[in-house]
C-alpha positions in Angstrom: -5.1 -21.1 -6.1 -1.6 -21.5 -4.8 -2.2 -24.8 -3.0 -3.3 -26.5 -6.2 0.0 -25.6 -8.1 2.5 -28.5 -8.0 6.0 -27.2 -8.0 8.5 -29.6 -9.4 11.4 -30.6 -7.2 14.6 -28.6 -7.4 16.7 -31.7 -7.6 16.1 -35.5 -8.0 15.3 -37.3 -4.7 15.0 -41.0 -3.9 11.3 -40.5 -3.4 9.6 -38.2 -5.9 8.1 -35.3 -4.0 7.0 -31.8 -4.8 8.3 -28.6 -3.2 6.5 -27.7 0.1 4.7 -24.4 0.2 4.3 -22.0 3.1 1.2 -19.8 3.6 3.1 -16.7 2.6 4.3 -18.4 -0.6 0.7 -19.3 -1.4 -0.4 -15.7 -0.8 2.4 -14.6 -3.2 1.0 -16.9 -5.9 -2.6 -15.9 -5.3 -1.8 -12.2 -5.4 0.0 -12.6 -8.7 -3.0 -14.5 -10.1 -5.6 -12.0 -8.9 -3.6 -9.1 -10.5 -3.1 -11.0 -13.7 -6.8 -11.9 -14.0 -7.6 -8.2 -13.6 -5.1 -7.3 -16.4 -6.4 -10.0 -18.7 -10.0 -8.8 -18.2 -8.8 -5.3 -19.0 -7.3 -6.6 -22.3 -3.7 -6.3 -21.1 -1.0 -8.9 -20.9 -0.4 -10.6 -17.5 2.7 -9.1 -15.9 2.7 -10.1 -12.2 5.1 -12.7 -11.0 5.1 -14.2 -7.4 8.3 -14.0 -5.4 7.8 -17.4 -3.8 9.4 -16.1 -0.6 8.8 -18.4 2.3 8.0 -17.2 5.8 7.2 -19.9 8.4 6.5 -20.4 12.1 6.5 -24.2 12.7 5.1 -25.0 16.2 6.2 -28.2 17.8 4.4 -27.8 21.2 6.9 -26.3 23.6 9.4 -25.7 20.8 9.4 -24.6 17.2 11.4 -23.5 14.2 11.0 -20.2 12.3 12.5 -19.6 8.9 12.7 -17.2 6.0 13.8 -18.3 2.6 13.9 -15.8 -0.3 13.0 -17.3 -2.6 12.0 -20.7 -1.4 13.5 -22.4 -4.5 17.3 -22.1 -4.6 19.4 -20.1 -5.4 18.4 -18.0 -2.4 19.3 -14.4 -1.5 18.2 -14.9 2.2 18.3 -18.1 4.2 17.5 -17.6 7.9 16.2 -20.0 10.6 15.9 -20.1 14.4 14.6 -22.5 16.9 13.2 -22.2 20.4 10.3 -21.7 22.7 9.9 -18.1 21.3 8.6 -19.7 18.0 5.8 -21.4 19.9 4.8 -18.1 21.5 5.1 -16.3 18.1 2.9 -19.0 16.5 0.2 -18.6 19.2 0.3 -14.8 18.8 0.1 -15.1 15.0 -2.9 -17.4 15.2 -4.7 -14.9 17.3 -3.7 -12.1 15.0 -4.8 -14.1 11.9 -8.2 -15.0 13.4 -8.7 -11.3 14.2 -8.0 -10.4 10.6 -10.5 -13.1 9.4 -13.2 -11.8 11.7 -12.5 -8.2 10.6 -12.5 -9.2 6.9 -9.1 -7.7 6.4 -6.6 -9.7 4.3 -3.6 -7.5 4.5 -3.6 -4.3 6.7 -1.3 -1.5 5.5 0.9 -1.8 8.6 1.5 -5.5 7.8 2.5 -4.7 4.3 4.9 -2.0 5.6 6.5 -4.2 8.2 7.1 -7.0 5.7 8.5 -4.5 3.1 10.8 -3.1 5.8 12.0 -6.7 6.4 12.6 -7.1 2.6 9.8 -9.6 2.2 7.4 -8.9 -0.7 4.7 -11.0 -2.5 5.4 -9.8 -6.1 8.6 -9.4 -8.0 9.5 -6.0 -9.3 8.6 -5.5 -13.0 11.7 -5.7 -15.2 
């Protein structure tokens, strides 16, 4: 669901491009859609809005870049990045963890949700 949504660019660029999406940002959009479909089926108005927070581990072999952008589209409240071999190791560890979740049929264990919340990273915006 999240991958098929084209987000317009934040500003004009020489080459017209859309905004890139991270896996966490897509999870945010899918979570909002799933909750909204449930509300619509129940005869209620859709109220869930994704945060579009970006969390990324980009592996470049022996190096990599990690970043957090909240939200991904400016203006941002959080804009953090780091580079190094540790990102490669973190990406390998995450891939093993992710495949474990897939095999176990668990999309988001409670401890994962708690850790992300403690870091201030959530999938859905708070209701106004």
